[in-house]
Z-matrix of the N, CA and C atoms (Angstrom, degrees):
N
C 1 1.444
C 2 1.530 1 107.85
N 3 1.284 2 116.34 1 129.75
C 4 1.461 3 119.32 2 -176.91
C 5 1.523 4 110.22 3 -81.47
N 6 1.310 5 114.33 4 161.58
C 7 1.459 6 118.68 5 -178.63
C 8 1.524 7 111.26 6 -69.37
N 9 1.338 8 117.54 7 -26.22
C 10 1.469 9 120.68 8 176.60
C 11 1.529 10 110.66 9 -65.37
N 12 1.334 11 116.58 10 -41.59
C 13 1.466 12 120.06 11 178.03
C 14 1.522 13 110.00 12 -66.68
N 15 1.334 14 116.95 13 -41.35
C 16 1.461 15 120.89 14 179.44
C 17 1.523 16 110.13 15 -63.40
N 18 1.334 17 116.57 16 -45.34
C 19 1.474 18 120.17 17 178.11
C 20 1.522 19 111.14 18 -63.23
N 21 1.338 20 116.70 19 -38.86
C 22 1.457 21 120.07 20 178.35
C 23 1.514 22 111.87 21 -64.30
N 24 1.326 23 116.20 22 -41.62
C 25 1.469 24 119.30 23 178.05
C 26 1.523 25 111.42 24 -67.25
N 27 1.332 26 115.81 25 -38.95
C 28 1.478 27 118.78 26 178.08
C 29 1.527 28 111.01 27 -64.13
N 30 1.317 29 116.58 28 -41.00
C 31 1.476 30 119.88 29 177.44
C 32 1.521 31 110.39 30 -63.95
N 33 1.324 32 116.42 31 -43.31
C 34 1.464 33 120.58 32 178.18
C 35 1.523 34 110.47 33 -60.67
N 36 1.353 35 115.74 34 -43.70
C 37 1.461 36 120.28 35 179.82
C 38 1.524 37 111.06 36 -64.43
N 39 1.336 38 116.82 37 -41.43
C 40 1.473 39 120.47 38 177.20
C 41 1.522 40 110.56 39 -61.32
N 42 1.332 41 116.04 40 -44.38
C 43 1.476 42 120.01 41 179.17
C 44 1.522 43 110.83 42 -62.26
N 45 1.316 44 117.39 43 -42.21
C 46 1.461 45 121.41 44 178.17
C 47 1.532 46 110.78 45 -63.03
N 48 1.327 47 116.46 46 -42.74
C 49 1.467 48 119.85 47 179.49
C 50 1.526 49 111.42 48 -65.84
N 51 1.330 50 116.73 49 -39.07
C 52 1.478 51 119.81 50 177.53
C 53 1.533 52 110.69 51 -64.85
N 54 1.337 53 115.57 52 -42.16
C 55 1.468 54 119.53 53 178.71
C 56 1.524 55 110.50 54 -64.12
N 57 1.330 56 116.24 55 -41.33
C 58 1.467 57 120.30 56 178.93
C 59 1.528 58 110.30 57 -64.25
N 60 1.332 59 115.47 58 -42.80
C 61 1.462 60 119.32 59 178.74
C 62 1.523 61 110.50 60 -62.15
N 63 1.323 62 116.37 61 -40.53
C 64 1.465 63 120.69 62 179.00
C 65 1.526 64 110.95 63 -63.35
N 66 1.339 65 117.26 64 -43.79
C 67 1.477 66 120.43 65 178.82
C 68 1.523 67 110.92 66 -63.81
N 69 1.317 68 116.64 67 -42.07
C 70 1.471 69 120.38 68 -179.69
C 71 1.525 70 110.19 69 -65.31
N 72 1.333 71 115.94 70 -43.73
C 73 1.468 72 120.16 71 179.68
C 74 1.524 73 110.91 72 -62.42
N 75 1.334 74 117.34 73 -43.85
C 76 1.468 75 118.93 74 -179.57
C 77 1.526 76 110.86 75 -67.21
N 78 1.323 77 117.23 76 -35.89
C 79 1.471 78 119.24 77 177.43
C 80 1.518 79 110.76 78 -66.28
N 81 1.323 80 117.40 79 -42.39
C 82 1.469 81 121.02 80 177.15
C 83 1.527 82 110.20 81 -60.24
N 84 1.333 83 116.47 82 -42.58
C 85 1.468 84 120.13 83 178.75
C 86 1.525 85 111.51 84 -61.90
N 87 1.346 86 117.01 85 -43.29
C 88 1.472 87 120.11 86 178.44
C 89 1.525 88 111.00 87 -63.74
N 90 1.329 89 116.44 88 -41.18
C 91 1.468 90 119.71 89 178.77
C 92 1.520 91 111.17 90 -65.31
N 93 1.326 92 116.21 91 -37.11
C 94 1.468 93 119.97 92 178.58
C 95 1.523 94 110.73 93 -64.57
N 96 1.338 95 116.47 94 -42.07
C 97 1.471 96 120.38 95 178.56
C 98 1.525 97 110.39 96 -64.11
N 99 1.334 98 116.44 97 -44.74
C 100 1.469 99 120.01 98 -179.63
C 101 1.525 100 110.91 99 -64.14
N 102 1.317 101 116.75 100 -41.16
C 103 1.464 102 120.63 101 179.27
C 104 1.521 103 110.75 102 -64.87
N 105 1.318 104 116.87 103 -43.05
C 106 1.464 105 120.75 104 178.51
C 107 1.523 106 110.60 105 -61.51
N 108 1.337 107 116.83 106 -42.79
C 109 1.472 108 120.02 107 178.69
C 110 1.525 109 111.00 108 -62.97
N 111 1.317 110 116.91 109 -42.27
C 112 1.467 111 119.58 110 179.32
C 113 1.519 112 111.23 111 -64.75
N 114 1.327 113 116.78 112 -42.47
C 115 1.468 114 119.60 113 178.95
C 116 1.524 115 110.96 114 -63.50
N 117 1.324 116 117.06 115 -41.34
C 118 1.464 117 120.29 116 177.67
C 119 1.530 118 110.82 117 -63.74
N 120 1.333 119 116.77 118 -39.10
C 121 1.462 120 121.15 119 177.46
C 122 1.527 121 110.77 120 -63.08
N 123 1.331 122 116.54 121 -44.25
C 124 1.460 123 120.02 122 178.24
C 125 1.525 124 110.72 123 -64.41
N 126 1.318 125 117.11 124 -39.96
C 127 1.467 126 120.43 125 178.67
C 128 1.527 127 110.58 126 -62.21
N 129 1.327 128 116.58 127 -41.47
C 130 1.473 129 120.11 128 178.84
C 131 1.529 130 110.55 129 -64.65
N 132 1.330 131 117.02 130 -40.30
C 133 1.466 132 119.86 131 178.28
C 134 1.523 133 111.13 132 -65.15
N 135 1.321 134 116.78 133 -41.63
C 136 1.470 135 119.81 134 178.33
C 137 1.520 136 110.60 135 -62.73
N 138 1.344 137 117.30 136 -41.50
C 139 1.469 138 120.46 137 177.97
C 140 1.518 139 110.67 138 -60.56
N 141 1.342 140 116.11 139 -43.17
C 142 1.472 141 120.08 140 179.94
C 143 1.523 142 110.54 141 -63.55
N 144 1.324 143 117.02 142 -41.49
C 145 1.470 144 120.21 143 178.54
C 146 1.526 145 111.20 144 -65.51
N 147 1.335 146 116.40 145 -42.20
C 148 1.465 147 119.20 146 178.62
C 149 1.521 148 111.12 147 -64.04
N 150 1.343 149 116.49 148 -38.49
C 151 1.459 150 120.22 149 178.54
C 152 1.527 151 110.88 150 -65.16
N 153 1.332 152 116.07 151 -43.31
C 154 1.470 153 120.17 152 178.79
C 155 1.519 154 110.59 153 -63.65
N 156 1.333 155 116.21 154 -40.66
C 157 1.463 156 119.66 155 178.55
C 158 1.525 157 110.78 156 -64.87
N 159 1.322 158 116.23 157 -39.34
C 160 1.460 159 120.58 158 178.04
C 161 1.526 160 110.86 159 -64.06
N 162 1.336 161 116.74 160 -42.74
C 163 1.466 162 120.01 161 177.93
C 164 1.523 163 111.04 162 -63.97
N 165 1.318 164 116.48 163 -40.03
C 166 1.465 165 120.69 164 179.39
C 167 1.525 166 110.18 165 -64.57
N 168 1.313 167 116.59 166 -40.96
C 169 1.460 168 120.98 167 178.17
C 170 1.527 169 109.86 168 -63.59
N 171 1.332 170 116.49 169 -41.69
C 172 1.462 171 120.69 170 177.85
C 173 1.522 172 111.41 171 -63.47
N 174 1.320 173 116.04 172 -39.50
C 175 1.471 174 119.93 173 179.31
C 176 1.524 175 110.50 174 -65.29
N 177 1.352 176 116.19 175 -39.58
C 178 1.470 177 119.25 176 178.14
C 179 1.533 178 110.88 177 -63.68
N 180 1.332 179 117.13 178 -41.90
C 181 1.469 180 120.45 179 178.70
C 182 1.522 181 110.86 180 -64.20
N 183 1.337 182 116.97 181 -41.37
C 184 1.455 183 121.08 182 179.36
C 185 1.521 184 110.23 183 -63.62
N 186 1.340 185 116.61 184 -41.61
C 187 1.458 186 120.68 185 178.50
C 188 1.524 187 110.37 186 -61.49
N 189 1.334 188 117.03 187 -44.98
C 190 1.470 189 119.84 188 177.75
C 191 1.527 190 110.95 189 -61.15
N 192 1.334 191 116.78 190 -40.90
C 193 1.459 192 120.58 191 179.78
C 194 1.529 193 109.69 192 -63.72
N 195 1.350 194 117.31 193 -42.15
C 196 1.469 195 120.06 194 178.46
C 197 1.527 196 111.46 195 -62.21
N 198 1.319 197 117.67 196 -42.71
C 199 1.468 198 121.26 197 179.64
C 200 1.525 199 110.21 198 -63.86
N 201 1.336 200 116.51 199 -45.01
C 202 1.468 201 119.86 200 179.49
C 203 1.515 202 110.79 201 -63.32
N 204 1.330 203 116.87 202 -41.24
C 205 1.462 204 120.61 203 179.02
C 206 1.531 205 110.74 204 -65.19
N 207 1.335 206 116.50 205 -41.64
C 208 1.468 207 119.99 206 179.07
C 209 1.528 208 110.50 207 -62.13
N 210 1.357 209 116.91 208 -44.81
C 211 1.466 210 118.95 209 177.15
C 212 1.526 211 111.49 210 -62.16
N 213 1.328 212 116.52 211 -38.85
C 214 1.470 213 120.13 212 177.95
C 215 1.512 214 111.69 213 -63.27
N 216 1.333 215 116.44 214 -43.20
C 217 1.464 216 120.02 215 179.37
C 218 1.526 217 111.32 216 -65.88
N 219 1.329 218 117.12 217 -42.88
C 220 1.464 219 120.35 218 178.72
C 221 1.530 220 109.75 219 -62.49
N 222 1.326 221 116.59 220 -41.79
C 223 1.469 222 119.89 221 178.37
C 224 1.516 223 111.80 222 -64.44
N 225 1.344 224 116.25 223 -40.76
C 226 1.467 225 119.80 224 178.82
C 227 1.516 226 111.25 225 -65.36
N 228 1.325 227 116.90 226 -43.02
C 229 1.467 228 120.10 227 178.64
C 230 1.528 229 109.95 228 -63.65
N 231 1.340 230 116.80 229 -41.22
C 232 1.472 231 119.92 230 177.89
C 233 1.521 232 111.16 231 -62.15
N 234 1.317 233 117.50 232 -41.87
C 235 1.473 234 120.28 233 178.86
C 236 1.520 235 110.33 234 -65.79
N 237 1.320 236 117.24 235 -41.82
C 238 1.462 237 121.08 236 179.22
C 239 1.526 238 111.14 237 -63.38
N 240 1.355 239 116.42 238 -43.69
C 241 1.462 240 119.97 239 177.79
C 242 1.527 241 109.66 240 -63.10
N 243 1.308 242 117.90 241 -39.39
C 244 1.464 243 121.44 242 178.11
C 245 1.514 244 111.31 243 -63.04
N 246 1.327 245 117.59 244 -43.27
C 247 1.480 246 120.39 245 179.41
C 248 1.512 247 110.42 246 -65.40
N 249 1.339 248 116.87 247 -43.86
C 250 1.475 249 120.20 248 179.22
C 251 1.514 250 110.24 249 -62.64
N 252 1.325 251 118.15 250 -41.85
C 253 1.470 252 121.53 251 179.71
C 254 1.515 253 110.27 252 -64.99
N 255 1.324 254 116.93 253 -37.26
C 256 1.465 255 120.47 254 179.27
C 257 1.522 256 110.01 255 -66.98
N 258 1.334 257 116.96 256 -43.84
C 259 1.447 258 120.42 257 -177.81
C 260 1.535 259 110.58 258 -68.83
N 261 1.313 260 117.94 259 -44.68
C 262 1.450 261 120.65 260 -178.72
C 263 1.535 262 111.82 261 -73.80
N 264 1.306 263 116.78 262 -35.17
C 265 1.475 264 119.93 263 -177.48
C 266 1.525 265 111.49 264 -83.71
N 267 1.308 266 117.89 265 -22.22
C 268 1.439 267 119.16 266 -171.59
C 269 1.438 268 114.65 267 -93.22
């Protein structure tokens, strides 16, 4: 085998390895972009869920506050009616 054939095969092999490296690198880059997009999508979904949970928690607190206020108002009206009845009846 002549050295020209050996050099030609080595050059061909180098070119093939460079092409393979380029394909692998571009595939890794595409996978990295896809993975980043998926992670960002999941992060956005988690934020939306946390926001909804926060709103639900706020609604529950508001509901409790309304119930407590309603009981307070009913109690105050009952006390006022009792005082008026005592004053007018007594």
